[in-house]
N, C-alpha and C positions, 0 to 999 in steps of 0.2 A: 388445882393445877392449871386450870384454864387461863387464869390471870398470867401465870408465868409463860404459857405458850403464846398468848397474845403479845406480851412484852417482847418475846423473842422474835415474833413475826414483824413487829414494828421496827426492831433493830435492823432486820433484814431489808425492810422497805427503805429505811433511812440510808443504809449503805448504797442501795441501788440508786436512790435519788442523788446522793453525793457523787457517785461515779458518773451518772448522766450529766450532772452539772459540770463536771470537769471536761467532758467531751463537748458540751455545748459551748464552753468558753475557750475551746481550742486546745485544751491541755489533755494529752492522752493519758488514759488510765487503763492498764492491761486488762483485757477481758478475762485472762486466766485468774487474776486476783478476784475479780467479781464472781466468777464461777466457783472459786474455792470458798469464798465467804458464804455464798448461797448454799453450797454443798454442806457447809457446817451448820447453817440454819436448818436445812432440811433434816440433817442427822439429829439435831436436837428435837425438832418437832416429832420425828418418828420415835425417838427415844422416850418422849413424854406423851405419846399418843395413848388414848384410853385402852386400846387393845394390848399394847405392850405393858402398860401400867398394871393391867389386870393380871397378865401372866407373871410379871415380876413380883406382884404381891403374893401370889400363891406358890411361886417356885424360886428358891434362892439361886438356882442355876440361871434362870432368866433375869433375875435381878442383877447378877454380875455382868451379863451381856449388856443390859441397860446401862450399868455403870461405865463399862468400857466405851459405849457410844457417846454418852453425854459428858463423861469426865475425862476422857483421854483422846478419842478420835475427833470429835467435833471441835475441841479446843485447838488441835493441830491446824485444822482448816481455817478456823476463825482468826487465829493469831497470824498465820503466815499469809493471810490476805491483806495484811498491813492496814488495819482499820485506823490506827493512830495517825499514820502518814496521810491517809485520805482525809481524816478529820482536820489536820493542820492545813492541808491544801484548800479545804472547803471554807473554813472560817475566815472571818475578816482578820487583819493584822492585830487589832486590839483583842479580839477573842482568842486568837492563837497565843498571845502573850499570857493571857489568863490560864490557858491550858498548860503552858510550859511552867508557869509559876506553881500551879497545882501539883504537877509531876515532881517539881523540885522540893516540895514540902517534905520535911523530915519524916513525918509519920507515913506519908505515901512512899517515900524512899525505903523506909523500913519494911513495909509490907511487900514492896516490889523487889526486895533483895532475894536472890536465889535461895539462900539458906532459910529465910523466913517462909517463903512460899513452899519450900520442900517440906518443912515441918507442918505447915497448914494442910498440905496435900496428903502426905503419907500418914501424918499423925491423926488426921481426921478419919482416914480409913481404919486405922488401928482402933480408934475410939469406937467407931461404929460396929466393927465386926468382932471385937474381942470383949465387948461388954454387952449388957442387956439392951443397949440403945437400938440395935437393929430390930429386935422383937417389939420394942415399944413403939417405934415409928410405923410399924405395920398397922397399928390400931389408933394412931394419932395423926390425923390428916395434916395438921399444922406442922408437926415435927417432920413428917414425910416431905412436905414442901421445902422445909429448911435443909433437909438432907440432900435433896436433888439440887437445890440452889447451890449448896456447898460444893457438890461435885463439879458443877459448871464453873463457878467462880474460881475454885482452887485449881482446876485443870487449866483454865485460861491464864491465871496468874503465874503458875509454875512454868508453863510453856513460854510465856512472854519473858519472864525473868531469866530463864536459862538460855533460851535460844531464839527469842523473838527478833525478827528483822526490823521492827519499828525502833526509832530512836528512844533512848531513855536516859535521864540524867544520872550521873554518878554510877553507871553500870560497871560492875566488877570486871576484872580481866577475864579473858577466855579460859585461862588455867583455873581460876577460881570457880567459874561457872561449870567447867567440865568436872572439877572435883566434887562439886555439889551434886551434879547429875549422877555421877558414878555412885556416890554415897546414897542418894535417893533410890537408885536402881537396886542397890544391895538391900536396903531396908524394905523395899517393896517385895523383893524376892523372898526375903526371910519371912515377911508377913504372910505371903501366899503359902509358903511351905508350912509355917506354923498353923495356919488355918486348916491345912490338909490333915496334919497329924493330930491336932486336938479336936478336929471336927467343929470348927467355929464358922459362922455364928450359931449359937444354940437356939433353935426355934422348934416349936411343937409341930409335929407332923413331917418334918424334913428327915429323909433317910440319909444314912451315911454316904451313899453313892451320890446323892444330889449335892450334899455339902462339899464333898471332895471334888466333884466336877466343877462346882463353883470356884473353889480354890485354884483349880487348874486353869480355868478361864482367866482368872485374875492374874495368875503367874505368867502364862504364855501370852495372853492378850496384852498385858501390860508391857511385856518385853518388846513386843512389836512396835508399840507407840514410842517407847523409850529409845528403840533403835533408830527411829526417825530423828529424834533429837540429837543423838550421837552423830548421825550423818550430817545434820545441819551444822553442828558445832565444828566438825572436822572441815567442812567446806569453808566455814568462816575463818578458821585458822589458816587454811591453805591460801585463802584470798587476801589475807592480811598483808599489807605492804611491809617490806623490810624496813624502810625508812619511815619514821613517824609512827612506829608500832605502838609507842607508849603515849599516843595522843590522848589528851584529857577526854573522858567520856562525855562531857557536856558539849564538846565541839560538834559532834554529830547532830545532837539535838538542836544546837544553834543554827547549824547549816540547814536542817530541815525546816526550822522556823523561818529562816530567810527565804528559802525556796517557796514556802507557802505564802509569803508576803510579796512574792514577785521581785525579790532583791537578789542580784547575782553576787 
């Protein structure tokens, strides 16, 4: 797990350096975004700290708290700090074009679609908690690493695909994203209730009370993170101009690329 923590720390340092470079070149970058991103990095580091990993390994209740931290709350902070916008502003024009071309790739667009990211996110949780995978990863370090990495990636991908402020090519309409979010919220709620009543995941030594408390943490803690996404989507809908409301999704990305290249 130390490798993952080092990688996360390096990502935080890279963001700080990019933000500092913007200010050095006379381009303002909001301190609030930097604070938000570093807050997300700190949350991940705490969620993957040896102390919390130890408690989460022995207590499914603490595992669910860890899951909320690294899979739901940290992604909110990281995505809404607009790392893609900062990246496009920091890279050279040629490098920015490569990033834009990568984001426009069909496979990337598929994975970044709200529906795909929702299945990857909620489906991954169902697979972990309703099968023997949870008990297996407790005794398999490499599998445990993949599980925690999945939490982080799936959380960030879903947050960005549904309500991320960064530009994205071929982004679906607000109504589509809102429909996917509501569906994901319903599936997440059903999963939490189902875990409560069937007492899942099944692991040796866990009491009924601990398992049910974990399910409650997942249900109510997840609702809080999802409520933030609903709030953001509603704000985006209210801010949408009446004219040009059906503007092509790639336009925003092109505008961001021109801005990063210093073209008005």
